TORKOL-4160 file (C-alpha; in steps of 0.2 Angstrom, whole numbers, padded with zeros to 4 digits, m for minus):
400
<pt num="1" X="0324" Y="0598" Z="0616"/>
<pt num="2" X="0333" Y="0584" Z="0625"/>
<pt num="3" X="0326" Y="0577" Z="0642"/>
<pt num="4" X="0336" Y="0568" Z="0655"/>
<pt num="5" X="0332" Y="0557" Z="0670"/>
<pt num="6" X="0331" Y="0572" Z="0681"/>
<pt num="7" X="0316" Y="0578" Z="0672"/>
<pt num="8" X="0307" Y="0563" Z="0678"/>
<pt num="9" X="0309" Y="0569" Z="0696"/>
<pt num="10" X="0303" Y="0586" Z="0691"/>
<pt num="11" X="0287" Y="0581" Z="0681"/>
<pt num="12" X="0282" Y="0564" Z="0686"/>
<pt num="13" X="0272" Y="0556" Z="0700"/>
<pt num="14" X="0286" Y="0547" Z="0711"/>
<pt num="15" X="0278" Y="0530" Z="0711"/>
<pt num="16" X="0292" Y="0523" Z="0700"/>
<pt num="17" X="0311" Y="0524" Z="0702"/>
<pt num="18" X="0318" Y="0522" Z="0684"/>
<pt num="19" X="0336" Y="0519" Z="0680"/>
<pt num="20" X="0348" Y="0533" Z="0677"/>
<pt num="21" X="0349" Y="0530" Z="0658"/>
<pt num="22" X="0335" Y="0534" Z="0646"/>
<pt num="23" X="0333" Y="0522" Z="0632"/>
<pt num="24" X="0329" Y="0530" Z="0615"/>
<pt num="25" X="0330" Y="0515" Z="0602"/>
<pt num="26" X="0328" Y="0497" Z="0601"/>
<pt num="27" X="0330" Y="0483" Z="0588"/>
<pt num="28" X="0328" Y="0465" Z="0591"/>
<pt num="29" X="0335" Y="0461" Z="0608"/>
<pt num="30" X="0346" Y="0476" Z="0609"/>
<pt num="31" X="0342" Y="0494" Z="0616"/>
<pt num="32" X="0352" Y="0510" Z="0615"/>
<pt num="33" X="0352" Y="0525" Z="0627"/>
<pt num="34" X="0354" Y="0544" Z="0624"/>
<pt num="35" X="0373" Y="0542" Z="0624"/>
<pt num="36" X="0372" Y="0528" Z="0611"/>
<pt num="37" X="0377" Y="0515" Z="0624"/>
<pt num="38" X="0370" Y="0497" Z="0619"/>
<pt num="39" X="0361" Y="0485" Z="0631"/>
<pt num="40" X="0356" Y="0467" Z="0628"/>
<pt num="41" X="0338" Y="0466" Z="0634"/>
<pt num="42" X="0333" Y="0451" Z="0645"/>
<pt num="43" X="0318" Y="0460" Z="0653"/>
<pt num="44" X="0307" Y="0462" Z="0638"/>
<pt num="45" X="0297" Y="0476" Z="0646"/>
<pt num="46" X="0292" Y="0463" Z="0660"/>
<pt num="47" X="0288" Y="0450" Z="0647"/>
<pt num="48" X="0279" Y="0462" Z="0636"/>
<pt num="49" X="0290" Y="0463" Z="0621"/>
<pt num="50" X="0287" Y="0445" Z="0616"/>
<pt num="51" X="0296" Y="0448" Z="0599"/>
<pt num="52" X="0309" Y="0460" Z="0604"/>
<pt num="53" X="0310" Y="0478" Z="0599"/>
<pt num="54" X="0303" Y="0484" Z="0582"/>
<pt num="55" X="0299" Y="0467" Z="0575"/>
<pt num="56" X="0296" Y="0470" Z="0556"/>
<pt num="57" X="0279" Y="0461" Z="0556"/>
<pt num="58" X="0273" Y="0472" Z="0570"/>
<pt num="59" X="0280" Y="0488" Z="0563"/>
<pt num="60" X="0271" Y="0484" Z="0546"/>
<pt num="61" X="0255" Y="0480" Z="0554"/>
<pt num="62" X="0255" Y="0496" Z="0564"/>
<pt num="63" X="0260" Y="0507" Z="0549"/>
<pt num="64" X="0246" Y="0499" Z="0538"/>
<pt num="65" X="0233" Y="0500" Z="0551"/>
<pt num="66" X="0239" Y="0518" Z="0556"/>
<pt num="67" X="0235" Y="0524" Z="0539"/>
<pt num="68" X="0217" Y="0517" Z="0539"/>
<pt num="69" X="0208" Y="0518" Z="0556"/>
<pt num="70" X="0214" Y="0521" Z="0573"/>
<pt num="71" X="0199" Y="0521" Z="0585"/>
<pt num="72" X="0180" Y="0518" Z="0586"/>
<pt num="73" X="0169" Y="0517" Z="0601"/>
<pt num="74" X="0161" Y="0500" Z="0605"/>
<pt num="75" X="0145" Y="0507" Z="0597"/>
<pt num="76" X="0154" Y="0499" Z="0582"/>
<pt num="77" X="0165" Y="0484" Z="0579"/>
<pt num="78" X="0180" Y="0483" Z="0568"/>
<pt num="79" X="0189" Y="0470" Z="0556"/>
<pt num="80" X="0206" Y="0469" Z="0566"/>
<pt num="81" X="0197" Y="0465" Z="0582"/>
<pt num="82" X="0186" Y="0452" Z="0574"/>
<pt num="83" X="0201" Y="0444" Z="0566"/>
<pt num="84" X="0211" Y="0444" Z="0582"/>
<pt num="85" X="0196" Y="0436" Z="0592"/>
<pt num="86" X="0195" Y="0422" Z="0579"/>
<pt num="87" X="0213" Y="0419" Z="0580"/>
<pt num="88" X="0212" Y="0417" Z="0599"/>
<pt num="89" X="0196" Y="0406" Z="0598"/>
<pt num="90" X="0204" Y="0395" Z="0585"/>
<pt num="91" X="0220" Y="0392" Z="0596"/>
<pt num="92" X="0212" Y="0390" Z="0613"/>
<pt num="93" X="0198" Y="0383" Z="0623"/>
<pt num="94" X="0189" Y="0399" Z="0622"/>
<pt num="95" X="0173" Y="0403" Z="0612"/>
<pt num="96" X="0171" Y="0421" Z="0617"/>
<pt num="97" X="0184" Y="0436" Z="0619"/>
<pt num="98" X="0183" Y="0453" Z="0628"/>
<pt num="99" X="0196" Y="0465" Z="0623"/>
<pt num="100" X="0203" Y="0478" Z="0635"/>
<pt num="101" X="0220" Y="0488" Z="0638"/>
<pt num="102" X="0230" Y="0479" Z="0651"/>
<pt num="103" X="0232" Y="0464" Z="0662"/>
<pt num="104" X="0223" Y="0472" Z="0677"/>
<pt num="105" X="0208" Y="0476" Z="0666"/>
<pt num="106" X="0208" Y="0458" Z="0659"/>
<pt num="107" X="0208" Y="0452" Z="0677"/>
<pt num="108" X="0195" Y="0464" Z="0683"/>
<pt num="109" X="0184" Y="0458" Z="0669"/>
<pt num="110" X="0187" Y="0440" Z="0673"/>
<pt num="111" X="0183" Y="0442" Z="0691"/>
<pt num="112" X="0167" Y="0452" Z="0688"/>
<pt num="113" X="0161" Y="0439" Z="0675"/>
<pt num="114" X="0164" Y="0425" Z="0687"/>
<pt num="115" X="0156" Y="0434" Z="0702"/>
<pt num="116" X="0141" Y="0439" Z="0691"/>
<pt num="117" X="0139" Y="0422" Z="0684"/>
<pt num="118" X="0140" Y="0413" Z="0701"/>
<pt num="119" X="0127" Y="0425" Z="0709"/>
<pt num="120" X="0115" Y="0424" Z="0694"/>
<pt num="121" X="0116" Y="0405" Z="0694"/>
<pt num="122" X="0117" Y="0401" Z="0713"/>
<pt num="123" X="0112" Y="0417" Z="0723"/>
<pt num="124" X="0120" Y="0432" Z="0731"/>
<pt num="125" X="0129" Y="0422" Z="0744"/>
<pt num="126" X="0140" Y="0414" Z="0731"/>
<pt num="127" X="0153" Y="0428" Z="0730"/>
<pt num="128" X="0169" Y="0422" Z="0738"/>
<pt num="129" X="0185" Y="0424" Z="0728"/>
<pt num="130" X="0200" Y="0413" Z="0732"/>
<pt num="131" X="0218" Y="0418" Z="0726"/>
<pt num="132" X="0236" Y="0414" Z="0731"/>
<pt num="133" X="0247" Y="0423" Z="0743"/>
<pt num="134" X="0261" Y="0433" Z="0734"/>
<pt num="135" X="0251" Y="0432" Z="0718"/>
<pt num="136" X="0250" Y="0447" Z="0706"/>
<pt num="137" X="0234" Y="0451" Z="0697"/>
<pt num="138" X="0235" Y="0470" Z="0693"/>
<pt num="139" X="0234" Y="0487" Z="0701"/>
<pt num="140" X="0216" Y="0491" Z="0701"/>
<pt num="141" X="0210" Y="0491" Z="0719"/>
<pt num="142" X="0200" Y="0475" Z="0717"/>
<pt num="143" X="0214" Y="0466" Z="0708"/>
<pt num="144" X="0228" Y="0472" Z="0720"/>
<pt num="145" X="0217" Y="0466" Z="0735"/>
<pt num="146" X="0215" Y="0449" Z="0726"/>
<pt num="147" X="0234" Y="0448" Z="0723"/>
<pt num="148" X="0237" Y="0444" Z="0741"/>
<pt num="149" X="0252" Y="0456" Z="0744"/>
<pt num="150" X="0248" Y="0468" Z="0757"/>
<pt num="151" X="0262" Y="0479" Z="0752"/>
<pt num="152" X="0253" Y="0484" Z="0737"/>
<pt num="153" X="0235" Y="0485" Z="0744"/>
<pt num="154" X="0237" Y="0493" Z="0761"/>
<pt num="155" X="0235" Y="0511" Z="0764"/>
<pt num="156" X="0220" Y="0514" Z="0752"/>
<pt num="157" X="0206" Y="0512" Z="0764"/>
<pt num="158" X="0193" Y="0498" Z="0766"/>
<pt num="159" X="0196" Y="0483" Z="0755"/>
<pt num="160" X="0183" Y="0474" Z="0745"/>
<pt num="161" X="0175" Y="0459" Z="0755"/>
<pt num="162" X="0174" Y="0441" Z="0750"/>
<pt num="163" X="0193" Y="0439" Z="0746"/>
<pt num="164" X="0202" Y="0424" Z="0754"/>
<pt num="165" X="0220" Y="0418" Z="0751"/>
<pt num="166" X="0229" Y="0401" Z="0751"/>
<pt num="167" X="0247" Y="0396" Z="0750"/>
<pt num="168" X="0253" Y="0393" Z="0732"/>
<pt num="169" X="0256" Y="0374" Z="0728"/>
<pt num="170" X="0249" Y="0370" Z="0745"/>
<pt num="171" X="0233" Y="0359" Z="0742"/>
<pt num="172" X="0228" Y="0358" Z="0761"/>
<pt num="173" X="0228" Y="0377" Z="0762"/>
<pt num="174" X="0217" Y="0378" Z="0747"/>
<pt num="175" X="0205" Y="0364" Z="0753"/>
<pt num="176" X="0203" Y="0374" Z="0769"/>
<pt num="177" X="0195" Y="0388" Z="0760"/>
<pt num="178" X="0185" Y="0382" Z="0745"/>
<pt num="179" X="0166" Y="0379" Z="0749"/>
<pt num="180" X="0149" Y="0380" Z="0740"/>
<pt num="181" X="0150" Y="0399" Z="0742"/>
<pt num="182" X="0165" Y="0401" Z="0732"/>
<pt num="183" X="0162" Y="0410" Z="0716"/>
<pt num="184" X="0179" Y="0408" Z="0708"/>
<pt num="185" X="0197" Y="0404" Z="0710"/>
<pt num="186" X="0211" Y="0415" Z="0701"/>
<pt num="187" X="0228" Y="0408" Z="0700"/>
<pt num="188" X="0244" Y="0411" Z="0690"/>
<pt num="189" X="0250" Y="0394" Z="0682"/>
<pt num="190" X="0268" Y="0402" Z="0685"/>
<pt num="191" X="0269" Y="0415" Z="0699"/>
<pt num="192" X="0278" Y="0429" Z="0691"/>
<pt num="193" X="0280" Y="0444" Z="0703"/>
<pt num="194" X="0279" Y="0432" Z="0717"/>
<pt num="195" X="0296" Y="0424" Z="0712"/>
<pt num="196" X="0294" Y="0415" Z="0695"/>
<pt num="197" X="0287" Y="0399" Z="0703"/>
<pt num="198" X="0278" Y="0386" Z="0692"/>
<pt num="199" X="0263" Y="0377" Z="0699"/>
<pt num="200" X="0263" Y="0359" Z="0702"/>
<pt num="201" X="0253" Y="0350" Z="0689"/>
<pt num="202" X="0244" Y="0340" Z="0702"/>
<pt num="203" X="0240" Y="0356" Z="0712"/>
<pt num="204" X="0232" Y="0364" Z="0697"/>
<pt num="205" X="0222" Y="0348" Z="0693"/>
<pt num="206" X="0216" Y="0346" Z="0711"/>
<pt num="207" X="0210" Y="0365" Z="0710"/>
<pt num="208" X="0201" Y="0361" Z="0694"/>
<pt num="209" X="0192" Y="0346" Z="0701"/>
<pt num="210" X="0187" Y="0355" Z="0717"/>
<pt num="211" X="0181" Y="0370" Z="0707"/>
<pt num="212" X="0170" Y="0357" Z="0698"/>
<pt num="213" X="0164" Y="0349" Z="0714"/>
<pt num="214" X="0159" Y="0366" Z="0722"/>
<pt num="215" X="0152" Y="0374" Z="0706"/>
<pt num="216" X="0166" Y="0388" Z="0706"/>
<pt num="217" X="0174" Y="0395" Z="0691"/>
<pt num="218" X="0193" Y="0393" Z="0688"/>
<pt num="219" X="0202" Y="0408" Z="0681"/>
<pt num="220" X="0220" Y="0407" Z="0675"/>
<pt num="221" X="0229" Y="0423" Z="0675"/>
<pt num="222" X="0241" Y="0421" Z="0660"/>
<pt num="223" X="0245" Y="0439" Z="0658"/>
<pt num="224" X="0264" Y="0435" Z="0660"/>
<pt num="225" X="0264" Y="0416" Z="0656"/>
<pt num="226" X="0254" Y="0417" Z="0640"/>
<pt num="227" X="0257" Y="0421" Z="0622"/>
<pt num="228" X="0271" Y="0408" Z="0619"/>
<pt num="229" X="0281" Y="0412" Z="0634"/>
<pt num="230" X="0280" Y="0394" Z="0641"/>
<pt num="231" X="0283" Y="0386" Z="0624"/>
<pt num="232" X="0265" Y="0383" Z="0622"/>
<pt num="233" X="0253" Y="0397" Z="0616"/>
<pt num="234" X="0246" Y="0397" Z="0634"/>
<pt num="235" X="0253" Y="0389" Z="0649"/>
<pt num="236" X="0237" Y="0379" Z="0653"/>
<pt num="237" X="0241" Y="0370" Z="0637"/>
<pt num="238" X="0257" Y="0364" Z="0644"/>
<pt num="239" X="0249" Y="0358" Z="0660"/>
<pt num="240" X="0234" Y="0350" Z="0652"/>
<pt num="241" X="0222" Y="0359" Z="0664"/>
<pt num="242" X="0209" Y="0370" Z="0656"/>
<pt num="243" X="0201" Y="0385" Z="0665"/>
<pt num="244" X="0184" Y="0392" Z="0663"/>
<pt num="245" X="0191" Y="0410" Z="0661"/>
<pt num="246" X="0208" Y="0416" Z="0655"/>
<pt num="247" X="0216" Y="0433" Z="0656"/>
<pt num="248" X="0230" Y="0439" Z="0646"/>
<pt num="249" X="0239" Y="0455" Z="0641"/>
<pt num="250" X="0258" Y="0459" Z="0641"/>
<pt num="251" X="0265" Y="0449" Z="0626"/>
<pt num="252" X="0249" Y="0448" Z="0617"/>
<pt num="253" X="0253" Y="0466" Z="0609"/>
<pt num="254" X="0271" Y="0464" Z="0608"/>
<pt num="255" X="0273" Y="0481" Z="0616"/>
<pt num="256" X="0257" Y="0489" Z="0611"/>
<pt num="257" X="0245" Y="0490" Z="0625"/>
<pt num="258" X="0231" Y="0477" Z="0624"/>
<pt num="259" X="0223" Y="0464" Z="0636"/>
<pt num="260" X="0210" Y="0451" Z="0633"/>
<pt num="261" X="0198" Y="0440" Z="0643"/>
<pt num="262" X="0194" Y="0423" Z="0635"/>
<pt num="263" X="0180" Y="0412" Z="0641"/>
<pt num="264" X="0166" Y="0400" Z="0635"/>
<pt num="265" X="0150" Y="0405" Z="0627"/>
<pt num="266" X="0140" Y="0398" Z="0642"/>
<pt num="267" X="0149" Y="0410" Z="0654"/>
<pt num="268" X="0150" Y="0425" Z="0642"/>
<pt num="269" X="0132" Y="0427" Z="0641"/>
<pt num="270" X="0132" Y="0433" Z="0659"/>
<pt num="271" X="0140" Y="0449" Z="0653"/>
<pt num="272" X="0125" Y="0455" Z="0643"/>
<pt num="273" X="0124" Y="0472" Z="0635"/>
<pt num="274" X="0129" Y="0486" Z="0647"/>
<pt num="275" X="0136" Y="0475" Z="0661"/>
<pt num="276" X="0154" Y="0479" Z="0657"/>
<pt num="277" X="0164" Y="0490" Z="0645"/>
<pt num="278" X="0180" Y="0499" Z="0641"/>
<pt num="279" X="0183" Y="0515" Z="0630"/>
<pt num="280" X="0199" Y="0509" Z="0621"/>
<pt num="281" X="0197" Y="0490" Z="0622"/>
<pt num="282" X="0197" Y="0482" Z="0605"/>
<pt num="283" X="0203" Y="0497" Z="0596"/>
<pt num="284" X="0209" Y="0494" Z="0578"/>
<pt num="285" X="0227" Y="0499" Z="0581"/>
<pt num="286" X="0230" Y="0487" Z="0595"/>
<pt num="287" X="0221" Y="0473" Z="0588"/>
<pt num="288" X="0230" Y="0474" Z="0571"/>
<pt num="289" X="0247" Y="0474" Z="0580"/>
<pt num="290" X="0242" Y="0459" Z="0591"/>
<pt num="291" X="0235" Y="0450" Z="0576"/>
<pt num="292" X="0253" Y="0451" Z="0569"/>
<pt num="293" X="0260" Y="0445" Z="0585"/>
<pt num="294" X="0248" Y="0430" Z="0585"/>
<pt num="295" X="0253" Y="0426" Z="0567"/>
<pt num="296" X="0272" Y="0425" Z="0572"/>
<pt num="297" X="0271" Y="0416" Z="0589"/>
<pt num="298" X="0258" Y="0403" Z="0583"/>
<pt num="299" X="0271" Y="0397" Z="0570"/>
<pt num="300" X="0277" Y="0380" Z="0577"/>
<pt num="301" X="0295" Y="0384" Z="0573"/>
<pt num="302" X="0294" Y="0399" Z="0585"/>
<pt num="303" X="0285" Y="0389" Z="0599"/>
<pt num="304" X="0297" Y="0375" Z="0598"/>
<pt num="305" X="0312" Y="0387" Z="0598"/>
<pt num="306" X="0306" Y="0394" Z="0615"/>
<pt num="307" X="0311" Y="0378" Z="0623"/>
<pt num="308" X="0328" Y="0377" Z="0615"/>
<pt num="309" X="0332" Y="0395" Z="0620"/>
<pt num="310" X="0325" Y="0393" Z="0638"/>
<pt num="311" X="0337" Y="0378" Z="0639"/>
<pt num="312" X="0352" Y="0389" Z="0633"/>
<pt num="313" X="0347" Y="0402" Z="0646"/>
<pt num="314" X="0346" Y="0390" Z="0660"/>
<pt num="315" X="0362" Y="0380" Z="0656"/>
<pt num="316" X="0372" Y="0397" Z="0655"/>
<pt num="317" X="0364" Y="0402" Z="0672"/>
<pt num="318" X="0369" Y="0385" Z="0679"/>
<pt num="319" X="0387" Y="0387" Z="0673"/>
<pt num="320" X="0387" Y="0404" Z="0681"/>
<pt num="321" X="0381" Y="0397" Z="0697"/>
<pt num="322" X="0395" Y="0384" Z="0697"/>
<pt num="323" X="0408" Y="0398" Z="0695"/>
<pt num="324" X="0400" Y="0410" Z="0707"/>
<pt num="325" X="0390" Y="0401" Z="0721"/>
<pt num="326" X="0376" Y="0414" Z="0722"/>
<pt num="327" X="0361" Y="0404" Z="0716"/>
<pt num="328" X="0350" Y="0393" Z="0727"/>
<pt num="329" X="0339" Y="0388" Z="0712"/>
<pt num="330" X="0336" Y="0391" Z="0694"/>
<pt num="331" X="0318" Y="0388" Z="0689"/>
<pt num="332" X="0304" Y="0393" Z="0678"/>
<pt num="333" X="0295" Y="0387" Z="0662"/>
<pt num="334" X="0300" Y="0392" Z="0645"/>
<pt num="335" X="0307" Y="0409" Z="0643"/>
<pt num="336" X="0300" Y="0415" Z="0660"/>
<pt num="337" X="0315" Y="0410" Z="0671"/>
<pt num="338" X="0319" Y="0415" Z="0689"/>
<pt num="339" X="0337" Y="0413" Z="0698"/>
<pt num="340" X="0334" Y="0413" Z="0716"/>
<pt num="341" X="0349" Y="0420" Z="0726"/>
<pt num="342" X="0355" Y="0409" Z="0741"/>
<pt num="343" X="0355" Y="0414" Z="0759"/>
<pt num="344" X="0372" Y="0423" Z="0758"/>
<pt num="345" X="0366" Y="0435" Z="0745"/>
<pt num="346" X="0348" Y="0436" Z="0750"/>
<pt num="347" X="0341" Y="0453" Z="0746"/>
<pt num="348" X="0354" Y="0458" Z="0733"/>
<pt num="349" X="0344" Y="0455" Z="0717"/>
<pt num="350" X="0344" Y="0474" Z="0715"/>
<pt num="351" X="0363" Y="0475" Z="0716"/>
<pt num="352" X="0364" Y="0462" Z="0702"/>
<pt num="353" X="0351" Y="0471" Z="0692"/>
<pt num="354" X="0360" Y="0488" Z="0694"/>
<pt num="355" X="0378" Y="0481" Z="0690"/>
<pt num="356" X="0371" Y="0471" Z="0675"/>
<pt num="357" X="0365" Y="0488" Z="0668"/>
<pt num="358" X="0383" Y="0495" Z="0670"/>
<pt num="359" X="0389" Y="0479" Z="0661"/>
<pt num="360" X="0377" Y="0482" Z="0647"/>
<pt num="361" X="0363" Y="0470" Z="0651"/>
<pt num="362" X="0345" Y="0473" Z="0656"/>
<pt num="363" X="0337" Y="0460" Z="0668"/>
<pt num="364" X="0322" Y="0460" Z="0680"/>
<pt num="365" X="0319" Y="0456" Z="0698"/>
<pt num="366" X="0304" Y="0446" Z="0706"/>
<pt num="367" X="0306" Y="0452" Z="0723"/>
<pt num="368" X="0322" Y="0456" Z="0732"/>
<pt num="369" X="0329" Y="0438" Z="0731"/>
<pt num="370" X="0326" Y="0432" Z="0713"/>
<pt num="371" X="0333" Y="0438" Z="0696"/>
<pt num="372" X="0320" Y="0437" Z="0683"/>
<pt num="373" X="0323" Y="0434" Z="0664"/>
<pt num="374" X="0309" Y="0436" Z="0652"/>
<pt num="375" X="0317" Y="0440" Z="0635"/>
<pt num="376" X="0310" Y="0440" Z="0617"/>
<pt num="377" X="0304" Y="0423" Z="0611"/>
<pt num="378" X="0315" Y="0425" Z="0596"/>
<pt num="379" X="0330" Y="0432" Z="0604"/>
<pt num="380" X="0346" Y="0426" Z="0594"/>
<pt num="381" X="0357" Y="0413" Z="0603"/>
<pt num="382" X="0372" Y="0424" Z="0601"/>
<pt num="383" X="0363" Y="0438" Z="0610"/>
<pt num="384" X="0359" Y="0426" Z="0624"/>
<pt num="385" X="0377" Y="0420" Z="0626"/>
<pt num="386" X="0384" Y="0438" Z="0625"/>
<pt num="387" X="0370" Y="0445" Z="0637"/>
<pt num="388" X="0373" Y="0432" Z="0650"/>
<pt num="389" X="0392" Y="0435" Z="0649"/>
<pt num="390" X="0388" Y="0453" Z="0654"/>
<pt num="391" X="0377" Y="0447" Z="0668"/>
<pt num="392" X="0391" Y="0436" Z="0674"/>
<pt num="393" X="0403" Y="0450" Z="0675"/>
<pt num="394" X="0390" Y="0459" Z="0686"/>
<pt num="395" X="0388" Y="0444" Z="0697"/>
<pt num="396" X="0407" Y="0443" Z="0699"/>
<pt num="397" X="0407" Y="0460" Z="0705"/>
<pt num="398" X="0393" Y="0456" Z="0718"/>
<pt num="399" X="0402" Y="0441" Z="0724"/>
<pt num="400" X="0418" Y="0450" Z="0725"/>
């Protein structure tokens, strides 16, 4: 039986508005739809398909683990989870890992840990959570309220208390909020949904210093910026500013759902037996695939290749902007790149996205004014060049 886009409207809750075509197969950085039409993928499932579609190492890991053991409750542990935890500990500041299924769950765990540790150490009054406006930390009610975008959090009733917001990259705005009752600060080193805006290094360092001064815990949300996307395994390593807690997901599984919270032994002890949990977190299938992802992206050649591919994408976008005056700025870090539209084309990112699909390229938005590119970390240069030529044809149609 063949399904079409119309079946979505018949059977699915209408909280999404997917494209008219239905992808059915992917290989590397290319995707094919039901009609056999090919697309070059610059979206990567929103920075999820870190190694493209059906990478041989991931397929092999999935097949091998799939014939052994799929799931156990957390009454037991398993070898793939232990192996993945060791890889994360060996390659980061962390000493302890908690596995879950998504970025929202990783942030939920991070926020719960930070609040619990602060309250247990300093008292019930130490519960304030500080986050940036226009950030994005997930879709659970707690994380969506922390995110500071009311369009996602309004309309669901009373919101959790103790959450306060500052302007991203604005130290005075941050200083006005932090005090001794602050439990934690959560921030994306690169704001993704908020417009692909990298943090200033001095801003992150000042936040680190003020957290230390006020005994507050610093959480880096690296759901989108982590797992090699910045050219380092995690963006905090690029900045040289180390958090107390790090959340990650998306690219960690290369397309298989998995999330993780990383922290120190000293903090991890506050999540004693029974204080937090998840049914599927750390299951053998997800951890086996994520372990294979880690093996590939920690290869120095892969990480160094990210910078070169990012430079190719940015240079091509700059050339397009010179031929068609549509961009205000091209920014980002590594292979998380945003091209902001100028005032003349403000609000038309959706038009560029839709026309790019017609030309055979899949791109993303980060709000109505920013085109977002988050391709595979191993995307062939030839695909980058050809894919951006297709995007250019779409832009030419917008500019007219």
